[in-house]
Structures are given as C-alpha cells and as structure tokens.
C-alpha positions as CSV (number, residue, x, y, z in Angstrom):
1,X,-154.3,200.3,-193.2
2,X,-151.7,197.8,-192.1
3,X,-153.9,196.8,-189.1
4,X,-155.0,193.4,-187.9
5,X,-158.1,192.8,-185.8
6,X,-159.6,189.6,-184.4
7,X,-163.2,189.3,-183.2
8,X,-165.8,186.8,-181.9
9,X,-169.3,186.5,-183.2
10,X,-171.6,188.5,-183.6
11,X,-169.0,191.2,-184.5
12,X,-168.2,192.4,-188.1
13,X,-164.9,193.4,-189.6
14,X,-164.5,196.3,-192.0
15,X,-161.7,197.7,-194.0
16,X,-162.0,200.7,-196.3
17,X,-160.0,201.9,-199.3
18,X,-158.5,198.7,-200.7
19,X,-156.7,199.6,-203.8
20,X,-153.6,197.5,-204.4
21,X,-153.9,196.4,-200.7
22,X,-155.5,193.1,-199.7
23,X,-158.2,192.6,-197.2
24,X,-157.6,189.1,-195.8
25,X,-160.0,187.4,-193.5
26,X,-159.3,184.1,-191.7
27,X,-162.2,182.5,-189.9
28,X,-163.3,179.4,-188.0
29,X,-167.1,179.1,-188.0
30,X,-167.2,176.5,-185.3
31,X,-165.2,178.6,-182.9
32,X,-167.1,181.7,-184.1
33,X,-163.8,183.6,-184.5
34,X,-162.6,185.8,-187.4
35,X,-159.7,188.1,-188.1
36,X,-158.9,190.6,-190.8
37,X,-155.6,192.1,-192.0
38,X,-155.2,195.1,-194.3
39,X,-152.1,194.0,-196.2
40,X,-150.3,196.8,-198.0
41,X,-147.1,195.2,-199.4
42,X,-146.2,191.6,-200.5
43,X,-143.1,191.2,-198.3
44,X,-141.2,192.7,-195.4
45,X,-137.6,192.5,-196.8
46,X,-135.8,195.6,-195.8
47,X,-138.5,196.8,-193.5
48,X,-136.6,195.9,-190.3
49,X,-138.4,197.0,-187.1
50,X,-141.5,198.1,-189.0
51,X,-142.3,194.5,-189.9
52,X,-142.4,193.7,-186.1
53,X,-144.4,196.9,-185.2
54,X,-147.1,196.4,-187.9
55,X,-147.1,192.7,-189.0
56,X,-150.4,193.3,-190.8
57,X,-148.7,195.6,-193.3
58,X,-146.8,192.8,-195.2
59,X,-148.2,189.6,-196.6
60,X,-145.3,187.5,-195.3
61,X,-145.8,188.8,-191.7
62,X,-149.6,189.2,-191.7
63,X,-150.5,185.7,-192.7
64,X,-148.6,183.9,-189.8
65,X,-149.5,186.7,-187.3
66,X,-153.2,186.5,-188.2
67,X,-153.2,182.7,-187.9
68,X,-151.6,183.0,-184.4
69,X,-154.1,185.7,-183.3
70,X,-157.3,183.9,-184.4
71,X,-156.0,180.7,-182.8
72,X,-155.2,182.6,-179.6
73,X,-158.8,183.7,-179.6
74,X,-160.1,180.1,-179.9
75,X,-159.9,179.2,-183.6
76,X,-158.6,175.7,-184.5
77,X,-155.9,176.0,-187.2
78,X,-157.2,172.9,-189.2
79,X,-160.7,174.5,-189.5
80,X,-159.4,177.9,-190.7
81,X,-160.6,179.2,-194.1
82,X,-159.7,182.4,-195.9
83,X,-161.5,185.0,-197.9
84,X,-159.7,187.9,-199.6
85,X,-160.3,191.0,-201.8
86,X,-158.3,193.8,-203.3
87,X,-155.1,193.7,-205.2
88,X,-156.1,196.2,-207.9
89,X,-153.8,198.0,-210.3
90,X,-155.0,201.5,-209.4
91,X,-152.9,203.7,-211.7
92,X,-151.7,203.3,-215.2
93,X,-148.1,204.2,-214.9
94,X,-145.4,203.8,-217.5
95,X,-143.9,200.4,-216.9
96,X,-146.8,199.5,-214.6
97,X,-147.0,196.1,-216.2
98,X,-143.6,195.2,-214.8
99,X,-143.9,192.9,-211.8
100,X,-142.1,195.4,-209.5
101,X,-144.7,198.1,-210.0
102,X,-147.7,195.7,-210.1
103,X,-148.1,195.8,-206.3
104,X,-151.7,194.7,-206.4
105,X,-151.1,191.5,-208.2
106,X,-148.0,190.8,-206.2
107,X,-150.0,191.3,-203.0
108,X,-152.7,188.9,-204.1
109,X,-150.3,186.3,-205.4
110,X,-148.0,186.4,-202.3
111,X,-151.0,186.2,-199.9
112,X,-152.5,183.3,-201.8
113,X,-149.2,181.5,-201.9
114,X,-148.6,182.0,-198.1
115,X,-152.1,180.7,-197.3
116,X,-151.3,177.6,-199.4
117,X,-148.0,177.1,-197.6
118,X,-149.9,177.3,-194.3
119,X,-152.5,174.8,-195.5
120,X,-155.4,177.3,-195.3
121,X,-157.9,177.0,-198.2
122,X,-159.2,180.2,-199.8
123,X,-163.0,179.9,-199.8
124,X,-163.5,183.0,-202.0
125,X,-161.7,185.9,-203.4
126,X,-162.3,189.0,-205.4
127,X,-158.9,190.4,-206.6
128,X,-157.4,192.3,-209.5
129,X,-159.0,194.9,-211.8
130,X,-158.5,198.6,-211.5
131,X,-161.2,199.7,-209.0
132,X,-161.0,200.3,-205.3
133,X,-162.9,198.2,-202.8
134,X,-164.4,198.3,-199.3
135,X,-165.0,195.0,-197.6
136,X,-167.1,193.9,-194.6
137,X,-167.0,190.4,-193.1
138,X,-169.9,189.3,-191.0
139,X,-169.5,186.6,-188.3
140,X,-173.3,186.2,-188.4
141,X,-173.4,185.1,-192.1
142,X,-169.7,184.3,-192.6
143,X,-169.9,186.3,-195.9
144,X,-167.5,188.9,-197.2
145,X,-169.4,191.8,-198.7
146,X,-167.3,193.5,-201.4
147,X,-168.2,197.0,-202.6
148,X,-166.4,197.9,-205.8
149,X,-166.3,201.5,-206.7
150,X,-168.5,202.1,-209.7
151,X,-169.5,198.4,-210.0
152,X,-171.8,197.6,-207.0
153,X,-171.7,195.1,-204.2
154,X,-171.2,191.3,-204.1
155,X,-171.1,188.8,-201.3
156,X,-168.5,186.1,-201.4
C-alpha cells in the first residue's frame, strides 16, 4: 500500500487488497516500461512530510511522481497511457454517501482528473462498486487483470 514500482518488460506488476484504494498503471508499450502506484487517498493536504516520503499514497503526488519515474526508466510522456482499478465503497456507514466519507469514489475521480490534467489518456478502468480487487499488469500483454472478490476475473 502507498507504494510505487516501475519495471521493464517482461516483468509484471501486482497490487493486492484494493478496496477504496486505486491501482494506477502508467505504461509506454514502445519503450516497454510500466509503473504502478497503490493510491490510498485523493490528496496530500495536511500530510506534510508523509507526502514526500510516500508519494504513491496520495493521488495528487502519485500521478506526477509515477510519470517522472516511468519517464526516467525510458518511457516517453506523449506515449503514456493509463489503466486503473479500485475505488470501491467498502463499508456501509451512516453518512457514507457524503463526499467526505466516499473515499473510493473521491480517489477514482481525483486520479482520473489528474491524468486528464497531465494529458494522459485512460485506456481502461474498473472502478466503483463495493467489492475488493487484486490487480496484475503484464508487460507481455499490456493487459490489467482485475480479480474482483466474489465476481471473478476480467482483463482490461
């Protein structure tokens, strides 16, 4: 959780236990480079030093940091594409429909907005609902395999 990893083909990237968190993948097929961040929260306001220590934890720090890391590894920014999954509403809490408590939908919305601001198209996404997910991204197939608890597996 809150980690960021960048690999070159033929490696795979995996993150487990996505509930309200977002698994964000940025990739450049031509450069054969991909990176994944396990985003826990939509923004780093008030996080202070933690935002610098773990930029993958917050959408507003993870997106630019992941862009920088995949480009450092050889990706070309104009060729980057994104895939993402997660952003569930895991618990039915009183008032959970308020925006403040709907962390999953806020994570998904903020991540998507930041990608748009950075000019990175979202090739595919599987967000929302109320089930946890595990994701694996393959740099052999460039597919994100999403395993949804109790629902099965899909490739996007």
